[in-house]
N, C-alpha and C positions, 0 to 999 in steps of 0.2 A: 585601868591596869596596862601596863605596854608590856609587851611578851617577855622582855627579860625581868620584872619581876612578877609576872604570873607564872614562867618557869620556878623561879626561886621560891616560889608560894606554894605550886604544886609539889615538889619534891619535899620542902619542908614536913608539907603535910602528908606525904607519902612513907618520910622516914616514921613520923611519928604515928604509923599505922592507921590514916585515918582509912575508913572504908570509900568516901565518896572521893577521894585522890585517886584510889586504886581504880575507882568504877569510871573514871575519865579515860584513863588508860584503856579499861578493857572496852568502853564503847568506843573509842578509837581503832584499836587496834584489831577487836575481835574478827569481824565479817572479813576483810582483807587478809589476815593469817591464815583466814578457813579457807579462804579461796588460793593464797600460797603452797596452804600443806596439799591440798584438794588436787592442785598439779604437779605437785611431787609424787605421791601416792595413789593418786588418782583412782581416790576411795573416801567417798563424802562421810560417810559413819567415823571413819578411821582419821580424815582430818580433822574434823570436829572435837575428837577426843584428844588426840595431837594439841590441840591449842589450850582447850582446857587444862590440861596437864602444864604446859606451858605458863599458863594465867595464875596457877596453885604455885608452880613452883615463883611463879614473880614476887606472890604477895609472902612467899617464906624468907626470900632475901629482900624485901621492900627495904630493908633500912642500908643496902649496901651501893644504889645508886644515886652517883650526884648531878645527873640531869636528862631531862626528857629523851636526849638523844641516846643516853646509856640503857635508858631501858628500851626503846625502839631497839638497838641493838642487840640485846640480849632476847629480845622476844625473838628476831627474826634469826639469830643464832641458832636458836634454841627449837624454834620449831625446824627449821634444815635439818638440823642433827638428828630430830628424833623422829623426823620422815625419812630417812637415812636406816637408822636402826628400824624401822618400822619395815624397808624393803629388805633387810638383810633376813629380819625374824619370817618372809614370808614362805610357805613354800618353795622351794628350789622349781624354777620356772627360769628359763632362757630369757624373755624380757624383763625379769624380776634383775638378772644379774646382770644385762646389759644399762637398766638403769640404773645400776650400783655400781658400775662403771663409769658412767659419766657424771656422777654425782660425787665420785670422788679424785678426779679429776684438782690437779692443784693450780691451775690455771683457772682464770673466772670460769664457773662455767653458764652459758650462754641461756641455756632455758632457765635456770635459777633466776638468775640476770634479769631476764623478763618478765619474769613472771614475781619478785619483787619490785619491778617498776609497773607493771600493770595493779598489784596490791595498793600499792601508795596513791596511784591515781583514783582508785577505788575506795581511796581513804581520806581521800577529799571529799569524794561526792557521799561518804555516809557521814562526814564530819556536817555538810551542808543541811541532809535528811535532817539530824540531829536539833538542829537552829530551827526547822519548822515551827509553827505552832503545834499544840499536842494533839489532836483532831487531824489536822490536816498528815503531820507524822504517823501516824495508827493509821489511816487510811491505806498512805503508802506504805509502809511496813507488810499490811495485810495483802494489797497488790501485787505487790512487785518481788515480795522479799518470801512469803509465806504461801502466793497464787491462786489467793482467792477471788471469786468471782463479782462483780458490782453489788447482784442480787445477795449473795452471801455474807458480803462486808454489808450490807445494808441491813440485812437481818440480824446479823452478829452483834452491831451497834442501834439498832434501833434506829434507823435513819433513813432517809429517800434514796435509793438509787442517783436520785437525780444529785444531793448533794455531794454525795460518795463521786462522780464522773468531776463533776464542780471540784473537788477539792484536788483529786488525783490531776485535775489541766491545772490547776495553782501550784502544785508540788512542779511538776515539769514546767513550767514557764519560769519556776522560781531557778530552776535547776540551770534553766537555756539562758538567763539574764545571767547570773553570777559569771560560767562558763561563756563568756562572749566570743572569746576567740573560736574561728570556727574549727583550726585545725585538733584544736585541745578540745573543743567537743566532741569532736568527732572520736578520739581517742579513748573521752570517758563514754560515750556509748557503745564502743568496743568492749573497752574494759568490763565493764558492768554488766555487758550483756553476757560474758564469757564467764562472768564471776558466778551470775545467777546459773548457768547452765551447769558452771564447774560443781557448785552446788545441790544441784538438783532442782531448779526453784526455775521458774517461769520469766521468760526471757523480758527484759525491758524494752517497751516498744516506746519508741520517742515519735 
Protein backbone atom coordinates (compact mmCIF):
# COMPACT_ATOMS: atom_id res chain seq x y z
CA UNK A 1 0.00 0.00 0.00
CA UNK A 2 1.48 3.37 -0.99
CA UNK A 3 1.58 6.30 1.43
CA UNK A 4 -1.43 8.08 -0.04
CA UNK A 5 -3.57 4.97 0.15
CA UNK A 6 -2.36 4.31 3.68
CA UNK A 7 -3.24 7.85 4.75
CA UNK A 8 -6.74 7.53 3.30
CA UNK A 9 -7.25 4.12 4.88
CA UNK A 10 -6.12 5.10 8.36
CA UNK A 11 -8.19 8.29 8.37
CA UNK A 12 -11.30 6.42 7.27
CA UNK A 13 -10.73 3.92 10.06
CA UNK A 14 -10.10 6.66 12.62
CA UNK A 15 -13.31 8.43 11.66
CA UNK A 16 -15.16 5.15 12.07
CA UNK A 17 -13.83 4.86 15.62
CA UNK A 18 -11.33 2.10 14.90
CA UNK A 19 -9.17 1.75 18.02
CA UNK A 20 -6.34 0.16 16.03
CA UNK A 21 -6.08 3.28 13.86
CA UNK A 22 -6.09 5.46 16.97
CA UNK A 23 -3.33 3.29 18.43
CA UNK A 24 -1.16 3.96 15.37
CA UNK A 25 -1.21 7.67 16.16
CA UNK A 26 -0.69 7.01 19.88
CA UNK A 27 2.35 4.81 19.26
CA UNK A 28 3.80 7.30 16.79
CA UNK A 29 3.41 10.48 18.81
CA UNK A 30 3.13 9.63 22.51
CA UNK A 31 6.89 9.54 23.26
CA UNK A 32 7.87 12.62 21.21
CA UNK A 33 4.95 14.59 22.65
CA UNK A 34 6.01 13.68 26.18
CA UNK A 35 9.48 14.97 25.37
CA UNK A 36 8.00 18.11 23.82
CA UNK A 37 5.82 18.82 26.85
CA UNK A 38 8.61 18.03 29.32
CA UNK A 39 10.86 20.56 27.62
CA UNK A 40 8.20 23.23 28.16
CA UNK A 41 6.88 22.48 31.65
CA UNK A 42 10.07 20.91 33.07
CA UNK A 43 7.96 18.38 34.96
CA UNK A 44 7.89 14.76 33.80
CA UNK A 45 4.62 13.60 35.47
CA UNK A 46 2.85 16.78 34.37
CA UNK A 47 4.11 16.32 30.81
CA UNK A 48 2.81 12.76 30.69
CA UNK A 49 -0.57 13.86 32.05
CA UNK A 50 -0.80 16.61 29.45
CA UNK A 51 -0.11 14.18 26.63
CA UNK A 52 -2.56 11.60 27.95
CA UNK A 53 -5.27 14.23 28.19
CA UNK A 54 -4.45 15.32 24.65
CA UNK A 55 -4.96 11.82 23.31
CA UNK A 56 -8.29 11.62 25.14
CA UNK A 57 -9.31 14.81 23.34
CA UNK A 58 -8.11 13.31 20.05
CA UNK A 59 -10.33 10.28 20.56
CA UNK A 60 -13.34 12.46 21.37
CA UNK A 61 -12.77 14.40 18.14
CA UNK A 62 -11.78 11.42 15.98
CA UNK A 63 -14.43 12.20 13.35
CA UNK A 64 -13.15 15.74 12.77
CA UNK A 65 -9.81 15.08 11.05
CA UNK A 66 -9.18 14.85 7.32
CA UNK A 67 -5.52 13.82 7.19
CA UNK A 68 -2.67 12.52 9.37
CA UNK A 69 -1.16 16.01 9.13
CA UNK A 70 -4.31 17.45 10.72
CA UNK A 71 -4.02 14.96 13.56
CA UNK A 72 -0.36 15.78 14.09
CA UNK A 73 -1.03 19.52 14.12
CA UNK A 74 -3.87 19.06 16.61
CA UNK A 75 -1.65 17.02 18.93
CA UNK A 76 1.21 19.51 18.98
CA UNK A 77 -1.00 22.58 19.30
CA UNK A 78 -3.06 21.01 22.08
CA UNK A 79 0.04 19.94 24.02
CA UNK A 80 1.58 23.38 23.60
CA UNK A 81 -1.55 25.14 24.84
CA UNK A 82 -1.98 22.73 27.74
CA UNK A 83 1.67 23.25 28.71
CA UNK A 84 1.14 27.01 28.75
CA UNK A 85 -1.98 26.60 30.89
CA UNK A 86 -0.02 24.37 33.27
CA UNK A 87 2.57 27.10 33.72
CA UNK A 88 -0.12 29.71 34.30
CA UNK A 89 -1.62 27.65 37.12
CA UNK A 90 1.66 26.93 38.86
CA UNK A 91 2.47 28.67 42.11
CA UNK A 92 3.48 32.17 41.14
CA UNK A 93 7.21 32.23 40.72
CA UNK A 94 9.41 34.49 38.69
CA UNK A 95 10.81 31.61 36.64
CA UNK A 96 7.31 30.50 35.69
CA UNK A 97 6.31 34.02 34.73
CA UNK A 98 9.35 34.35 32.48
CA UNK A 99 8.45 31.07 30.81
CA UNK A 100 4.88 32.22 30.24
CA UNK A 101 6.00 35.48 28.65
CA UNK A 102 8.42 33.58 26.45
CA UNK A 103 5.84 31.07 25.25
CA UNK A 104 3.20 33.74 24.69
CA UNK A 105 5.07 35.71 22.05
CA UNK A 106 3.23 36.16 18.77
CA UNK A 107 6.24 35.30 16.66
CA UNK A 108 7.55 31.75 16.43
CA UNK A 109 9.07 30.78 19.72
CA UNK A 110 12.59 29.44 19.23
CA UNK A 111 12.45 27.13 22.24
CA UNK A 112 9.14 25.60 21.18
CA UNK A 113 10.32 25.20 17.60
CA UNK A 114 13.54 23.50 18.68
CA UNK A 115 11.61 21.18 20.97
CA UNK A 116 9.25 20.29 18.14
CA UNK A 117 12.13 19.51 15.80
CA UNK A 118 13.73 17.24 18.39
CA UNK A 119 10.38 15.61 19.06
CA UNK A 120 10.01 14.90 15.36
CA UNK A 121 13.42 13.25 15.27
CA UNK A 122 12.44 11.14 18.26
CA UNK A 123 9.23 10.11 16.53
CA UNK A 124 11.27 8.77 13.61
CA UNK A 125 13.44 6.75 15.97
CA UNK A 126 10.38 5.48 17.81
CA UNK A 127 8.79 4.44 14.50
CA UNK A 128 11.85 2.33 13.67
CA UNK A 129 11.84 0.77 17.14
CA UNK A 130 8.24 -0.34 16.63
CA UNK A 131 9.35 -2.23 13.50
CA UNK A 132 11.79 -4.41 15.46
CA UNK A 133 10.94 -8.09 16.04
CA UNK A 134 8.84 -8.42 19.19
CA UNK A 135 11.59 -9.76 21.49
CA UNK A 136 14.13 -7.18 20.32
CA UNK A 137 11.62 -4.36 20.68
CA UNK A 138 10.69 -5.49 24.18
CA UNK A 139 14.31 -5.75 25.29
CA UNK A 140 15.17 -2.37 23.76
CA UNK A 141 12.32 -0.64 25.59
CA UNK A 142 13.13 -2.30 28.90
CA UNK A 143 16.77 -1.30 28.56
CA UNK A 144 16.58 2.20 27.14
CA UNK A 145 13.09 3.43 27.97
CA UNK A 146 12.65 1.86 31.40
CA UNK A 147 16.30 1.80 32.42
CA UNK A 148 16.53 -1.86 33.43
CA UNK A 149 19.95 -3.52 33.67
CA UNK A 150 20.84 -6.54 31.56
CA UNK A 151 20.45 -8.89 34.51
CA UNK A 152 17.05 -7.43 35.38
CA UNK A 153 15.82 -7.84 31.83
CA UNK A 154 17.09 -11.42 31.67
CA UNK A 155 15.26 -12.27 34.89
CA UNK A 156 12.07 -10.50 33.82
CA UNK A 157 11.94 -12.25 30.43
CA UNK A 158 13.47 -15.55 31.60
CA UNK A 159 16.28 -15.40 29.06
CA UNK A 160 20.05 -15.30 29.30
CA UNK A 161 22.06 -12.12 29.82
CA UNK A 162 23.91 -12.99 26.62
CA UNK A 163 20.64 -12.90 24.69
CA UNK A 164 19.81 -9.51 26.15
CA UNK A 165 23.18 -8.11 25.10
CA UNK A 166 22.88 -9.60 21.61
CA UNK A 167 19.40 -8.18 21.05
CA UNK A 168 20.43 -4.75 22.31
CA UNK A 169 23.43 -4.72 19.99
CA UNK A 170 21.29 -5.76 17.01
CA UNK A 171 18.78 -3.04 17.81
CA UNK A 172 21.46 -0.35 17.87
CA UNK A 173 22.98 -1.64 14.63
CA UNK A 174 19.56 -1.60 12.99
CA UNK A 175 19.03 2.02 13.96
CA UNK A 176 22.49 2.97 12.77
CA UNK A 177 21.88 1.17 9.51
CA UNK A 178 18.64 3.02 8.91
CA UNK A 179 20.05 6.45 9.67
CA UNK A 180 23.17 6.17 7.56
CA UNK A 181 23.80 9.88 7.24
CA UNK A 182 26.39 10.77 9.86
CA UNK A 183 25.02 14.20 10.63
CA UNK A 184 21.50 12.91 11.03
CA UNK A 185 22.72 10.04 13.17
CA UNK A 186 24.42 12.42 15.57
CA UNK A 187 21.25 14.51 15.76
CA UNK A 188 19.26 11.40 16.52
CA UNK A 189 21.67 10.35 19.26
CA UNK A 190 21.55 13.79 20.84
CA UNK A 191 17.78 14.17 20.56
CA UNK A 192 16.97 10.72 21.91
CA UNK A 193 19.43 11.10 24.77
CA UNK A 194 17.93 14.45 25.67
CA UNK A 195 14.45 13.00 25.47
CA UNK A 196 15.23 10.14 27.82
CA UNK A 197 16.95 12.52 30.23
CA UNK A 198 14.00 14.91 30.12
CA UNK A 199 11.61 12.08 30.92
CA UNK A 200 13.77 10.87 33.79
CA UNK A 201 14.96 7.76 31.96
CA UNK A 202 18.44 6.42 31.46
CA UNK A 203 20.40 7.91 28.53
CA UNK A 204 20.89 5.89 25.38
CA UNK A 205 24.51 4.91 24.80
CA UNK A 206 25.55 4.19 21.21
